[in-house]
C-alpha positions as CSV (number, residue, x, y, z in Angstrom):
1,X,0.0,0.0,0.0
2,X,1.2,3.5,-0.8
3,X,-0.1,6.5,1.1
4,X,0.6,9.9,-0.5
5,X,0.2,13.0,1.7
6,X,0.6,16.8,1.7
7,X,1.1,18.6,5.0
8,X,2.0,22.0,6.3
9,X,1.7,21.8,10.0
10,X,1.7,18.0,10.4
11,X,-2.0,17.0,10.6
12,X,-2.1,15.2,7.4
13,X,1.3,13.6,7.9
14,X,0.2,12.3,11.3
15,X,-2.9,10.7,9.7
16,X,-0.9,9.2,6.8
17,X,1.6,7.7,9.2
18,X,-1.1,6.2,11.3
19,X,-2.8,4.7,8.2
20,X,0.6,3.2,7.2
21,X,1.9,1.6,4.2
22,X,4.7,3.3,2.2
23,X,4.2,6.9,3.2
24,X,5.2,9.3,0.4
25,X,5.3,13.1,0.4
26,X,3.4,14.6,-2.6
27,X,5.8,17.6,-2.9
28,X,8.8,15.2,-3.0
29,X,7.1,13.0,-5.6
30,X,6.5,16.1,-7.8
31,X,10.1,17.1,-7.3
32,X,11.4,13.7,-8.4
33,X,9.0,13.6,-11.3
34,X,8.0,10.0,-10.9
35,X,5.3,9.4,-13.5
36,X,3.8,6.0,-12.5
37,X,2.8,4.4,-9.2
38,X,1.3,0.9,-8.8
39,X,0.3,-1.0,-5.6
40,X,-2.6,-3.1,-4.3
41,X,-3.9,0.0,-2.5
42,X,-3.2,3.7,-3.1
43,X,-4.4,6.5,-0.8
44,X,-4.2,10.3,-0.5
45,X,-4.2,12.3,2.7
46,X,-4.4,16.1,2.5
47,X,-6.0,19.2,4.2
48,X,-9.2,20.8,3.1
49,X,-8.6,24.1,1.3
50,X,-11.7,26.2,0.8
51,X,-14.1,23.2,0.6
52,X,-11.8,21.5,-1.8
53,X,-8.5,20.0,-2.7
54,X,-5.2,21.9,-2.5
55,X,-3.7,22.8,-5.9
56,X,-0.5,20.9,-5.2
57,X,-2.5,17.7,-4.6
58,X,-4.6,18.2,-7.8
59,X,-1.4,18.8,-9.8
60,X,0.1,15.5,-8.5
61,X,-3.0,13.4,-9.3
62,X,-3.3,15.0,-12.8
63,X,0.4,14.6,-13.6
64,X,1.0,11.0,-12.5
65,X,-0.6,7.7,-13.3
66,X,-1.9,5.3,-10.7
67,X,-2.8,1.7,-10.8
68,X,-4.4,-0.1,-7.8
69,X,-7.2,-2.4,-6.9
70,X,-8.3,0.0,-4.1
71,X,-8.2,3.8,-3.9
72,X,-8.9,5.7,-0.7
73,X,-8.6,9.3,0.4
74,X,-8.8,11.1,3.8
75,X,-9.2,14.9,4.1
76,X,-8.2,16.6,7.3
77,X,-10.2,19.8,8.1
78,X,-10.5,22.2,11.0
79,X,-13.9,23.9,10.7
80,X,-16.1,22.8,7.8
81,X,-15.3,20.4,5.1
82,X,-18.6,20.8,3.1
83,X,-18.3,18.7,0.0
84,X,-14.5,18.9,-0.4
85,X,-14.3,15.2,-1.1
86,X,-16.7,15.5,-4.0
87,X,-14.1,17.9,-5.5
88,X,-11.5,15.1,-5.0
89,X,-13.7,12.6,-6.8
90,X,-14.0,15.0,-9.8
91,X,-10.2,15.4,-9.9
92,X,-9.8,11.6,-9.6
93,X,-12.3,10.9,-12.5
94,X,-10.4,13.2,-14.8
95,X,-7.2,11.2,-14.0
96,X,-8.9,7.8,-14.4
97,X,-9.2,7.1,-10.6
98,X,-12.4,5.8,-9.0
99,X,-12.2,6.2,-5.3
100,X,-13.5,3.2,-3.3
101,X,-13.3,5.0,0.1
102,X,-13.3,8.6,1.2
103,X,-13.5,10.1,4.7
104,X,-12.7,13.2,6.6
105,X,-11.4,13.9,10.1
106,X,-11.8,17.1,12.2
107,X,-8.5,18.5,13.6
108,X,-7.0,21.9,14.5
109,X,-7.5,24.5,11.8
110,X,-4.4,26.6,11.0
111,X,-6.1,29.0,8.6
112,X,-5.0,32.3,10.2
113,X,-7.3,34.7,8.3
114,X,-10.4,33.1,9.8
115,X,-9.5,31.3,13.0
116,X,-7.9,32.1,16.3
117,X,-5.4,29.4,17.0
118,X,-5.9,29.5,20.8
119,X,-9.7,28.9,20.3
120,X,-8.9,26.0,17.9
121,X,-6.5,24.4,20.4
122,X,-9.1,24.8,23.2
123,X,-11.6,22.9,21.0
124,X,-9.2,20.1,20.2
125,X,-10.1,16.7,21.6
126,X,-7.3,14.2,21.2
127,X,-9.7,11.3,22.2
128,X,-12.1,12.3,19.5
129,X,-9.4,12.5,16.9
130,X,-7.9,9.2,17.8
131,X,-11.3,7.5,17.8
132,X,-12.1,8.8,14.3
133,X,-8.6,7.9,13.1
134,X,-9.0,4.3,14.5
135,X,-12.2,4.0,12.5
136,X,-10.5,5.2,9.3
137,X,-7.5,2.9,9.9
138,X,-9.8,-0.1,10.3
139,X,-11.9,0.8,7.3
140,X,-8.8,1.1,5.0
141,X,-7.3,-2.1,6.4
142,X,-10.5,-3.9,5.8
143,X,-10.8,-2.4,2.3
144,X,-14.2,-1.0,3.1
145,X,-16.0,0.9,0.3
146,X,-17.9,4.1,1.1
147,X,-17.9,7.7,-0.1
148,X,-18.6,10.6,2.2
149,X,-21.7,12.5,1.1
150,X,-23.0,15.9,2.4
151,X,-26.1,16.3,0.3
152,X,-27.1,18.3,-2.8
153,X,-27.1,21.7,-1.2
154,X,-23.5,21.2,0.0
155,X,-22.4,19.8,-3.3
156,X,-23.9,22.8,-5.2
157,X,-22.5,25.3,-2.7
158,X,-19.0,23.9,-2.3
159,X,-17.7,24.0,-5.8
160,X,-18.2,27.7,-6.6
161,X,-17.0,28.7,-3.1
162,X,-13.8,26.6,-3.6
163,X,-13.2,28.0,-7.1
164,X,-13.7,31.6,-6.2
165,X,-12.0,31.5,-2.8
166,X,-9.1,29.5,-4.0
167,X,-8.4,31.8,-6.9
168,X,-8.5,34.9,-4.6
169,X,-6.3,33.1,-2.1
170,X,-3.7,32.1,-4.6
171,X,-3.7,35.4,-6.4
172,X,-3.0,37.3,-3.1
173,X,-0.7,34.5,-1.8
174,X,2.4,35.7,-0.2
175,X,1.8,39.3,-1.0
176,X,-0.1,39.4,2.4
177,X,2.9,38.2,4.4
178,X,4.9,40.5,6.7
179,X,8.4,39.6,7.9
180,X,9.3,41.4,11.1
181,X,12.8,42.5,12.2
182,X,13.0,39.5,14.7
183,X,13.8,37.3,11.7
184,X,17.4,35.9,12.1
185,X,17.7,34.3,8.6
186,X,17.6,30.7,10.0
187,X,16.0,29.4,6.7
188,X,13.4,27.2,8.3
189,X,10.8,28.9,6.3
190,X,12.7,28.1,3.1
191,X,13.0,24.4,4.1
192,X,9.4,23.8,5.0
193,X,8.0,25.5,1.8
194,X,6.6,22.8,-0.6
195,X,6.8,25.1,-3.7
196,X,10.4,26.5,-3.6
197,X,8.7,29.8,-3.1
198,X,11.1,31.2,-0.5
199,X,14.8,32.2,-0.7
200,X,16.4,33.5,2.4
201,X,19.3,36.0,2.3
202,X,19.1,38.3,5.3
203,X,15.4,37.6,5.4
204,X,12.9,35.6,3.4
205,X,12.1,36.7,-0.2
206,X,8.8,35.4,-1.5
207,X,8.7,34.4,-5.2
208,X,4.9,34.6,-5.6
209,X,4.2,31.0,-6.3
210,X,2.6,30.4,-2.9
211,X,0.5,27.4,-2.1
212,X,-1.1,29.2,0.8
213,X,-0.3,26.4,3.3
214,X,1.3,28.8,5.9
215,X,4.0,26.3,6.8
216,X,6.5,29.2,6.8
217,X,4.4,31.1,9.3
218,X,3.6,28.3,11.7
219,X,7.2,26.9,11.8
220,X,9.1,30.1,12.1
221,X,11.1,29.8,15.4
222,X,11.1,33.5,15.9
223,X,7.4,34.0,15.1
224,X,8.7,36.6,12.7
225,X,6.4,35.9,9.8
226,X,2.9,37.2,10.0
227,X,-0.2,37.5,7.8
228,X,-2.1,40.8,7.2
229,X,-5.4,40.6,9.1
230,X,-4.4,37.3,10.9
231,X,-6.8,36.4,13.7
232,X,-4.0,35.2,16.0
233,X,-0.3,35.5,16.6
234,X,-0.2,32.0,18.1
235,X,1.1,29.2,15.9
236,X,0.2,25.5,15.5
237,X,2.3,22.4,14.8
238,X,0.8,18.9,15.3
239,X,2.3,17.5,18.5
240,X,2.9,14.1,16.9
241,X,5.1,15.4,14.1
242,X,8.6,16.9,14.3
243,X,10.0,19.9,12.3
244,X,12.5,17.5,10.7
245,X,9.6,15.4,9.3
246,X,8.0,18.6,7.8
247,X,11.4,19.6,6.3
248,X,11.9,16.1,4.8
249,X,8.4,16.2,3.4
250,X,8.4,19.7,1.8
251,X,12.1,20.7,1.3
252,X,12.5,21.2,-2.4
253,X,16.3,22.1,-2.3
254,X,17.8,19.0,-0.6
255,X,15.7,16.2,0.8
256,X,16.3,15.5,4.5
257,X,18.6,18.4,5.1
258,X,19.9,19.2,8.5
259,X,18.6,22.4,10.2
């Protein structure tokens, strides 16, 4: 089994590791340019972006070829997933993938324009997360077949919201980022960026190809990177994932580099 994942602050990586199999970073697979993947089961784990699939995950599914007897997907989300998994099914159909199993899991939301991280952390229930994750792990291990459905209203509402919100979000991208003088040029932001969008001299320089994942903001050791109109100056990293794991997953300059 192969489990492909995309992560910024560790939620989706944690879920992918728990599900198991050969766990593969989507940014690294795109970097390597591997065109074909085959296994008995293939899965995708990723965060919900504006009721849909992150652009980097869509790019990966569209650019590679996959062969498996069983396809599954798990979407992590922090507030409302709506019909984000229906978006994934559309992306899959265009790539010749029929998903046998889709599910979603509520975790901490790191989307700073809308949510206060302190409030999100106060709402977190590790027991609820683990219970839902155990269910998903059992379903995938048993090769269960089911698709998550939210109803017609959600389906109709989700797609235009995703299309419009995602376009606005990507267009604005890193133009809304502020780097404060507390930056010490440590290059952590550069290493955790999944799109090679940051180069650090004295301070980060953004190249305007931002995925909008906010990995650079949440992982900055100095809390020196901020977002205009952010709701919180607190930051979030999944407690079960290390910074090195995020760097190994997303670093587009040298895999597994020391920081």
